Steps between C-alpha positions, in 0.01 A plus 500: 500500500643839399582741778355844434759777497460747783364836389798741525263774617451312828852597610407869505121497549300320769135543589276389785167570664527751785373492855291794621715603795583868536862437596778686317407509128862412411471152654414206269147451645478131412191302589552209740560254336654690211300511176713579197353625175635382163623735230233344278237621748648851475479473120127422540460826694669687214828546690782441252858430603849441365840417640769723349870561564497819706879537471471579129172696485666777296583264211261208558351385168216316676394818681523694172274243335240517781502880482462492123227231496297673774567861388670605825645827374554675836749385765634636827622368835356522848701422813287433805687515831508743793821666377404556135126566489383846610206483747575129535253423784212676327580344160531144633165545675343623175648211299333259746152647455297263285462659156484443127640675194333562165816373328731206559753527781834367376786452745840340442697439820866571421614498866350417840154348546143582597138383512218566256168386645211428262143382551408160366163432336343437843641829635768328711845658520790333320846627593750499211863521607722640227878486517784619278431388143120483533281699264126506554206664327185569701205541263299821491207480741640244746485603868847486649751664736876506554735486797865434564600182678712507817817582299351847437639546150397460139620660178246452226482596137159645419374452146205656327321524167524866395508778759501369858192546717553366852153586633374259768123461537438373853238232553208513441515612138299226332335746261823575310514351148838335578346318798194392303725369222716310751194339662364403158831363370613309809243471781190421292696289250644283779158469667347372175788250454445371853126469437562298181748274684255446786226402256724257307 
């Protein structure tokens, strides 16, 4: 029997269901026992991911191809840590407010690590731990939030189609077209697949 090759993304991206404790947001917040979430499950939520070589991001052909194929014309960097980010405490609090964007959120971790939390189709929190070399795309309209982990440092490349708009729309904002489109494309689609499977 052939052994399936391990997905290289798993070395830089892990995901799991979160507990609901209000301890420090930078802790892992695993359930007991731990419940990991597969990268395939993230794909089903519209969360795309890649593993890239962060040491060569300036010349990386794979990154160039992703940017070209997905029309990511804008790029900058954001360093999140107490020493580098002005108004750090206020910003980290804002990042952790549950929100959505009307465009994709694209982040490529070139140093450090951090957590992106997203809602699954049953509104449960999934914590996605990204490390150096991880690139993720959160689809427009998905409710999410961000925090550092206990290392307190991430340097991320931010990518965007056209001019950047980093406007967060805090929950609830279910009336926005991006949210309605997300629900239609992922939540309702998955619900109908589950209904078909249950009937089979």
